[in-house]
N, C-alpha and C positions, 0 to 999 in steps of 0.2 A: 670195569668202569660203569657208573650208573647209566641206565638206559630206560627209555620209554617204549613199551610194546603196545601197539594198538589192537584192542580186542574187538572193536567194531568201529566203523567209520561212517555209517549211514545216518539218515535223518530220522525223525520221529516215526516215520513209516519205513521199515527196512525194505531193501531190495532183496532179491533172491541170493545175492552174494555179498550183501552189506548189512551187518547187524547194527542196532542202535549204537551210537558213538559212546564208547567207554574205553578205558585203557588202564595199564598197570605200570607203575614205576618200580624198577628192580634195582636194588643197591644192597651193599652189605648191610646187614641188619634186618633184611626181609623185604617183602613186597608191600607196596601201598597201592591199593586199588582206587581208581578214580572213577566214580559212578559204577552202577551195577545194572546195566541194561541188557536184558535177555538172559541167555544161558551162560552166565559168567563162569561157573565152576567148570563146565565143559571147555569153554574157550581158554581158560588158564591151562588146562591139560593139553589142548591142541597147540598152545604156544610153548609147550615143553616146560611148564612151570608147575610147581607143587602148590596147590591151593592151601595146604597146611602151613606154608611159609608166609601167609598173609600176616602182617603186623598192624594193619589199619585199613580203614576205608574212608575215602574223602568223597562226600556228596556235594557236587557243585550247586545243585538246586533240586527242587521237588517235582519237576515235571516227570510224568510217568515213564518216558523213554530213558530216563537217567537213573531210575531206582526201581524199575519193575522187577528186576531180578534179585533184589536184596533179600526178601524173606526166604526165597528158595535157597539162596547162597548160605544164609545162616543155618538153615535146616540141614543142608548137605554137609557143611563143615562139622556140625554136631554129630551127625551120623558117622563121620569119618574120624571122630575122636579128637577134634580140635580142642585145645585147652585155652579157654578164654581168660579174662574178658578181651574182647576185640574193640579197640578204640574206633569210633565213628566220628569223623570231623565234618563240620559244616556250619553254616549260619543257623541261628536259632529257629527261624521258621521252617527251614528244611529238616532239621532234626526233629522238630515237633511232628511234621507230617510223616516222616519216616517211622517214628515210633507208633503213630496211629495205624499205619499200613501193616507193620509187623504185628501189632496187637490184633488186627482184624484176621490174620491168618491163624491165630490161636494155636501156635506151634507147641504149646505146653512145654514139656521138658526137652523137646527136640529142637532146641534153639541155642546157639552159642550166646553166652552172656555178652552184653555190649557196655561200653563206657562212652557216654555222649560227651563230646568236646566241642563246645560252642565257640565260633570264631566270628570276627568282623573284618571287613576290608581294612587293609593297612597293617594287619598283624603278621607276625612270624608264627608259624605253627609250632606248638611246643612238642618237639620230637626229641627223643633221647636215644643214644646208641646208634646214630646214623651218621654217615660222612658228608651229609649235604644239609643245606638250609632251604626252607620252604616259606615263601611269603605269599600272601593272598591280597586280592583287590576286588572291590565290588564292580560288577559289570552292569550294563543297562539291558535288562531283559524283562519279560512280563512277570517274572517272580524273582525274589532276591537270589542272586547268583554270585559265585566267587570264581575268579580266575586264579591261576597258580603260577608261581615262578620257582623253579628248582635251581639251586646254585651249588656248584662243586668245583673246587680248584680253579676258580676264576672263570668258569664257563657256566652258561645258563640255558635252560630250556623253559619255555613259557607255553602254557595252554590257556587259550582265551576263554574256554567254556562257552556257553551260549550268550551272545551279546550283539548289540549293534555297535558300530565303531564308537569308542568313548575314550576320554582323556585318561581315565584310570588304567585301562588296559594298555593304552599306548605307553604310558609311563612304566608300567610293569614290564613291558617288552623291550625296553631300551637296551640296544646292543646285545640282545640275546643271540646265542649261536643258532638256536632252533626255535621257531615260533610255530606252534600247532594252533591253527586258527579255524574257527567255524566258517563255512561258506554255504549257507543253506539256501539262499534265494537268488533268483536271477535279477530281480529288481530290488532297490532299497525297500526295506520292510521293518517296522518297529520291532526291536528286540533281536534282530538277526542281521547277518552280514552277507553281502554279495562277494563273489570272487574278486571283482574290481576293488571293492572297499578293503578286502583283506590285503590286496596288493598295496593299497595306499597306506594302510597301517604298517605293513612290513617295511615299506620304503621309509616312512617317517621315523620308525623306531631304529632303523639301521641294523636289522637282523641279518644273519648270515644265510639262513635257509628257512623256507616257508612250506609248511605242510597243511593242506586243506582237508578238513574233516567235517562231520555233520553235513555231508555233501552227497548228492545223488545224481548220476548221469541221467536218470529218468525224470526227476522232479526239479532239478536245478538247471543244468545245461550239460552239454557234452564235456568230457574231460579236456579235449582240445580247446574248446571255447573258453573253459574256465582258466586254463593256462594263459591264453591270449588276453583275457580280461585282467588277470593279475599283472601282466606286463603293461597293459594300458593304464593300470593304476599307478605305475611308476616303479614297480619292483623289478629289478633286472637280475637279481640273484637266483640261486638254486630254488626251484619251486616244483612241487609234485602233488598229485592227488594222493591222500593217505590211503594205504591199502591194509586190508585185514592182516593182522599179525606183522605189520611193518615194525621194524626196530630202529630206534633213533638214539644214538649214544652221545653223551657229552664227556 
């Protein structure tokens, strides 16, 4: 069954036990990496996954904590004999910035070839040979950013990416079985979401399960307070703080 594996669940400044938030979708047809924050190659190995099974990378947006590991990953895949090209999906501003960052590393021949695939909110991602569908929506963040909805056999998993509460993400999350939502700040802040606001979104969307990521017990609030705030936001379903290498299956 398709599943999401969290490779990191922290904020832009990682904790000792929480890497920058990024994750990987595993299904027949290979792995789809979502963002590349930190030591992604090693984290794939620690999750029991073969990095050479990657069939694409989806970049939600261009902030450093979401793509700082991309050049190293392309370098490491090449050294391990990965046969590209590797599709990299995202909105055009994100792809442009990612290309600039990769060029700055001057990897020469030690880089997997990439195929840039530009997307806009409201689109279905053009994937072939996979048993699921993937739709995207624009979020409200300080840089253009895309949220994702995976659908398989009538079930759905949604990842909000970085966003403040917004109608597009609320619509994308409608009746999802699992909603992985950012919860960065203790108080409302432009471009980000509080645990209470994440609870409001989950309740309004009618989701079955809520997972908080882009969260830090140090910088946001304690885990217990975050769960309490989610409930105060009106969501009474299953809620948990995302954990490193946590697995969520639909």
